[in-house]
C-alpha positions in Angstrom: 0.0 0.0 0.0 1.3 3.4 -1.0 0.0 6.7 0.1 0.6 9.7 -2.3 -0.2 13.3 -1.5 -1.6 15.2 -4.4 -1.4 18.9 -5.1 -4.8 20.5 -5.4 -5.9 24.2 -5.3 -8.7 23.6 -2.9 -9.7 27.3 -2.8 -9.7 27.4 -6.5 -12.1 24.4 -6.7 -14.3 26.0 -4.0 -14.4 29.3 -5.9 -15.3 27.6 -9.2 -17.9 25.5 -7.4 -19.6 28.6 -5.9 -19.3 30.7 -9.1 -20.9 28.0 -11.3 -23.8 27.6 -8.8 -24.2 31.3 -8.0 -23.4 30.8 -4.3 -22.4 34.0 -2.4 -20.0 33.9 0.5 -22.7 33.6 3.2 -25.2 31.5 1.2 -23.9 28.0 1.9 -26.5 25.5 2.9 -25.8 22.0 4.3 -26.7 20.5 0.9 -24.3 22.8 -0.9 -21.5 22.2 1.6 -22.0 18.4 1.2 -21.7 18.8 -2.6 -18.6 20.9 -2.2 -16.9 18.4 0.1 -17.7 15.6 -2.3 -16.4 17.7 -5.3 -13.1 18.3 -3.4 -12.8 14.5 -2.6 -13.5 13.6 -6.2 -10.9 16.1 -7.4 -8.3 14.7 -5.1 -9.1 11.2 -6.3 -8.8 12.3 -9.9 -5.5 14.0 -9.2 -4.2 10.8 -7.6 -5.4 8.7 -10.5 -3.6 11.0 -12.9 -0.4 10.2 -11.1 -0.8 6.5 -11.7 0.2 4.7 -14.9 -1.2 1.7 -16.7 -1.4 -1.4 -14.5 -1.1 0.6 -11.3 -4.4 2.3 -12.0 -6.0 -1.1 -12.7 -4.9 -2.7 -9.4 -4.6 0.2 -7.0 -7.2 1.5 -4.7 -7.4 5.3 -5.0 -9.0 7.3 -2.3 -9.6 11.1 -2.3 -10.8 12.7 0.9 -11.6 16.2 2.2 -13.3 18.0 5.0 -15.1 21.3 5.1 -16.6 23.3 8.0 -20.0 25.0 7.6 -20.9 27.7 10.1 -23.5 30.4 9.8 -23.9 30.0 6.1 -20.2 30.1 5.4 -17.6 27.6 4.5 -14.6 28.1 6.8 -11.2 26.9 6.1 -8.0 26.7 8.0 -7.2 29.9 10.0 -3.5 30.0 9.3 -2.8 32.4 12.2 -3.5 32.8 15.9 -5.6 35.9 15.4 -7.9 34.3 12.8 -8.2 31.2 14.9 -9.4 33.3 17.9 -11.9 35.1 15.7 -13.2 31.8 14.3 -13.6 30.2 17.7 -15.2 33.3 19.2 -17.8 33.1 16.4 -18.4 29.4 17.3 -19.2 30.2 20.9 -22.6 28.8 21.8 -23.2 28.0 18.1 -23.8 24.8 16.0 -21.4 24.0 13.2 -21.2 21.2 10.7 -18.0 19.3 9.9 -18.5 17.5 6.6 -16.2 14.7 5.5 -16.3 13.3 2.0 -14.5 10.3 0.4 -14.3 9.2 -3.2 -12.8 5.8 -3.8 -12.0 3.9 -7.0 -11.2 0.3 -6.8 -12.1 -3.1 -8.3 -14.6 -5.6 -7.1 -13.6 -9.3 -6.7 -15.0 -9.9 -10.2 -12.6 -7.3 -11.7 -15.3 -4.7 -12.3 -14.1 -1.1 -11.6 -16.2 0.8 -9.1 -16.3 4.4 -7.9 -17.9 4.8 -4.5 -18.6 8.1 -2.8 -19.5 8.8 0.8 -20.3 12.0 2.7 -20.6 12.3 6.5 -22.2 15.1 8.4 -21.0 15.8 12.0 -23.0 18.3 14.0 -21.0 20.0 16.7 -22.4 22.4 19.3 -19.9 24.6 21.0 -20.2 25.7 24.6 -20.3 29.4 25.5 -16.6 30.2 25.2 -14.6 32.6 27.3 -11.7 34.3 25.5 -9.3 32.8 28.1 -10.5 29.3 27.3 -10.0 29.9 23.6 -6.5 31.3 24.1 -5.5 28.4 26.4 -6.6 25.7 23.8 -5.0 27.6 21.0 -1.7 27.9 22.9 -1.8 24.2 23.7 -2.8 22.8 20.3 -1.8 25.5 17.8 -4.4 24.2 15.3 -3.8 26.9 12.7 -3.7 24.4 9.8 -6.9 22.6 11.0 -10.3 23.3 9.5 -12.3 25.0 12.1 -9.3 26.0 14.3 -9.4 23.1 16.7 -8.1 19.6 17.2 -10.8 17.5 18.7 -8.4 14.7 19.5 -6.4 17.0 21.7 -7.7 20.0 23.8 -10.3 21.2 21.2 -12.9 18.7 22.6 -13.1 20.9 25.7 -14.7 23.6 23.6 -17.7 21.5 22.7 -21.0 20.9 24.4 -22.2 18.1 22.1 -21.3 16.1 19.0 -23.8 14.1 16.8 -22.4 11.7 14.3 -22.4 8.0 13.2 -18.6 7.7 13.0 -16.6 9.7 15.6 -13.3 8.9 13.8 -14.4 11.4 11.2 -13.9 14.2 13.6 -10.2 13.8 13.2 -10.4 13.6 9.4 -10.9 10.2 7.9 -14.1 8.4 9.0 -12.5 5.0 9.4 -15.7 3.0 10.1 -17.4 4.5 7.0 -14.2 3.7 5.0 -14.4 0.1 6.1 -18.0 -0.1 4.8 -16.9 1.3 1.4 -14.1 -1.2 1.3 -16.6 -4.0 2.1 -18.5 -3.0 -1.1 -15.5 -4.0 -3.2 -15.6 -7.6 -1.9 -19.0 -8.3 -3.5 
């Protein structure tokens, strides 16, 4: 098994997606966010496939994944800085956000038939009322500036939340492993 990172202009894909559908910055619905996440995952899978040659493409399993955050009608990315992370988390205080995971997988069934399977997971997260001191403490400990939503659930970020609703909690950290296992099971048929 080989893992290959692919280069993809995610912001460019998101801008094209929004422009083609006439979506303004604050007009993202859950359905639109799901479609965007899946579009990003499919684009990553396609980019990975483009890097394979001949037989590799026939025998390899190719998986593209992405995750987006929807809050107050906006798609939020990675903060990139402490100041933007503080602003983002202050905006989440007492609010509900959605973390949306998408996977697009190409593989072959046992009979050799090629198959593309897509999956989208919605995770509803409700934040506690957050004091600035609590936000600052978590940011200093985790430094989640490259994380969608400005927090690492698997570390101190879980302390910021009041509740989480989902069918596969591994998806909070990125890849929904239980859902991936179900996709892989579809290839055995």
